[in-house]
KOLPATOR-142654 format. One line per 3 residues: number of its first residue (from 0); their letters; for each residue x, y, z of C-alpha. Coordinates in steps of 0.001 Angstrom, whole numbers. Each point is the difference from the previous one (the first is absolute). Layout:
BEGIN
NUM) a) X:Y:Z | ...
END
This chain:
BEGIN
0) mni) 137917:132483:-148790 | 2772:876:-2438 | -951:-1195:-3494
3) sck) 1734:923:-3239 | -1397:608:-3463 | 1642:-3259:-1125
6) elr) -1788:-1890:2761 | -3344:1505:-1067 | 613:-1343:-3505
9) elv) 882:-3425:1398 | -3197:-87:2059 | -2256:754:-2956
12) lkm) 1776:-2646:-2090 | -567:-2602:2728 | -3677:959:44
15) ssv) -194:-207:-3789 | 1296:-3585:9 | -2890:-995:2299
18) vea) -2469:1845:-2253 | 1283:-1872:-3062 | -341:-3304:1878
21) sln) -3583:918:916 | -890:821:-3595 | 1564:-3222:-1264
24) ssl) -1918:-1998:2629 | -3366:1595:-737 | -641:-2005:-3198
27) nke) 1927:-3113:1052 | -2298:-2905:862 | 2719:-1510:2196
30) ktl) -26:3054:2269 | -2806:388:2507 | -1889:3057:1159
33) edv) 1845:-341:3310 | 3334:199:-1878 | -991:3312:-1552
36) lsl) -1431:1290:3295 | 3337:-721:1656 | 1824:1975:-2685
39) ekk) -2449:2886:332 | 731:220:3719 | 3707:353:-787
42) ine) -781:2679:-2605 | -2089:1942:2540 | 2842:-147:2530
45) yhk) 2451:1345:-2565 | -2531:2710:-903 | -13:1314:3581
48) iid) 3757:-323:492 | 865:1784:-3253 | -2414:2882:561
51) dsc) 1315:505:3529 | 3620:-214:-1179 | -565:2536:-2789
54) fky) -1686:2504:2331 | 2852:-256:2485 | 2634:205:-2730
57) ial) -1491:3216:-1392 | -484:1536:3463 | 3394:-861:1439
60) ksp) 2405:-63:-2956 | -829:3232:-1876 | 768:-1845:-3263
63) nak) 1306:1723:-3119 | -2172:316:-3120 | 669:-3458:-1480
66) dlr) -247:-1810:3349 | -3223:1833:818 | -1446:-1072:-3373
69) tal) 1089:-3565:813 | -1828:24:3337 | -3151:1532:-1509
72) sim) 50:-2429:-2929 | 451:-2978:2331 | -3000:1119:2060
75) kmn) -2117:71:-3158 | 1362:-3356:-1198 | -733:-1423:3432
78) adl) -3685:917:-369 | -193:-1526:-3490 | 1712:-3215:1123
81) erm) -2394:-340:2933 | -2972:358:-2363 | 1487:-2664:-2275
84) gdq) 7:-2341:2987 | -3669:769:672 | -902:-652:-3623
87) slk) 1950:-3266:-113 | -2057:-1195:2953 | -3234:999:-1763
90) ikr) 1141:-1901:-3096 | 646:-3117:2101 | -3453:192:1556
93) hfq) -1714:322:-3385 | 2233:-2677:-1527 | -1587:-2576:2291
96) svn) -3202:343:-2062 | 1769:-670:-3319 | -259:-3622:-1107
99) rei) 1842:166:-3308 | 3259:1288:-1417 | -510:3460:-1481
102) lql) 2706:658:-2562 | -821:3730:-222 | 480:394:3757
105) knm) 3212:-2017:-71 | 1441:2209:-2733 | -1165:3179:1720
108) ale) 1536:-1121:3296 | 3335:-647:-1733 | -53:3488:-1533
111) vsl) -927:1636:3304 | 2711:-1950:1857 | 2515:1233:-2573
114) mvk) -1209:3583:503 | 494:-334:3749 | 3456:-1534:-441
117) nsl) 1090:2661:-2478 | -1289:2846:2160 | 2056:-1278:2925
120) dsf) 3031:-692:-2209 | -205:3565:-1298 | 228:1163:3622
123) vrs) 2990:-2229:749 | 1827:1031:-3184 | -1121:3645:-11
126) dim) -1185:-760:-3543 | -2376:2602:-1428 | -377:-1778:-3344
129) lam) -1146:-3216:1692 | -2438:2036:2082 | -1381:1525:-3221
132) dvi) -504:-3530:-1412 | -2092:-861:3062 | -2184:3074:-505
135) rsd) -608:-892:-3650 | -857:-3606:965 | -2860:1259:2148
138) qei) -2092:753:-3084 | 324:-3624:-1159 | -1179:-1253:3387
141) nll) -2991:2349:-114 | -987:-1412:-3394 | 389:-3595:1199
144) nkd) -2253:763:2954 | -2682:1527:-2236 | 85:-3028:-2309
147) ivr) -333:-2449:2895 | -2826:1929:1668 | -1915:333:-3275
150) hyi) 480:-3676:-875 | -1121:-1383:3349 | -2979:2322:289
153) dli) -1155:-1453:-3326 | 569:-3561:1251 | -2033:693:3135
156) knn) -2834:1564:-2014 | -89:-3017:-2334 | 76:-2485:2912
159) eis) 3293:-1432:-1259 | 1598:397:3418 | -1449:275:3483
162) fde) -431:3473:1386 | 2281:-736:2976 | 2881:-1266:-2116
165) gya) -350:2684:-2658 | -180:2712:2649 | 3115:-1399:1725
168) iik) 1946:84:-3279 | -1053:3609:-621 | 1046:1017:3525
171) isk) 3380:-1722:-385 | 568:1863:-3253 | -929:3317:1593
174) nle) 2364:-595:2919 | 2827:-924:-2359 | -660:3235:-1864
177) rig) 233:1912:3277 | 3316:-1656:827 | 1217:1178:-3397
180) dha) -1074:3525:961 | 2068:-215:3178 | 3037:-1230:-1961
183) kni) -460:3003:-2300 | -109:2272:3058 | 3305:-1429:1210
186) aed) 1531:593:-3431 | -1170:3631:147 | 1582:306:3452
189) vif) 3293:-1313:-1395 | -77:2659:-2731 | -690:2684:2606
192) les) 2802:-1338:2190 | 2595:-113:-2764 | -936:3065:-2047
195) gsd) -2092:2219:2249 | -2751:-113:-2661 | -3577:-638:1133
198) irh) -1637:-1599:-3053 | -3268:-1121:1592 | -2057:2587:-1892
201) spe) 2282:466:-3014 | -1067:-2345:-2825 | 2668:1401:-2341
204) lkq) 2726:-1001:2457 | -1445:-3493:361 | 569:-456:-3728
207) gkv) 3731:-169:615 | 1174:3598:166 | 1297:-122:3584
210) qtp) 3784:269:197 | 2308:-254:2948 | 1360:3477:846
213) ttg) 3609:480:-1025 | 771:1446:3422 | -1381:-914:3390
216) dkn) -1815:2223:2411 | 2076:2736:1503 | -29:-1556:3450
219) e) 499:-3630:-1010
END
């Protein structure tokens, strides 16, 4: 097997298109559970192929600093994308118990889908600023989730909605919030890939103080 860094990037982008399709199908009444299951199978296949390809690339190619960061970042993105597929399937299963249109969920899903799209676009464009926007958006998604959970717990307590439907809505919200977390993780990987900065535990950097280095790594 003789795979290049460019081909690794192409593989993860092919996987990401299936993940986006799965997310879009999860809250679409016209798409069935079997449709989303089929997409998840494709995501799982990509997950195995990409991990295997990255391991072999690192072992056989002795990549330079930037290419090594690319391979490591793609492995981490691969894990986050696979989890997004799992959560999309969970959303679809819970959505079968929802008998009404929930505007809050619809709006949250649109915001999360945009986060996912922007995180992947930041990877394609090597765009740190777009990645930072994704990270900041995560706080908004967290607040939306808290509002939805609080609201539907109250409705269940007051017998204004059945337990099963209210619980399903809460679980959908929580899974959307988790997908937002994975999009944020991808954005953090993009920043690491492009700048060499690991901002996962650096709140001050997440506030917009990360800058692309003026010179690349010595061995790039």
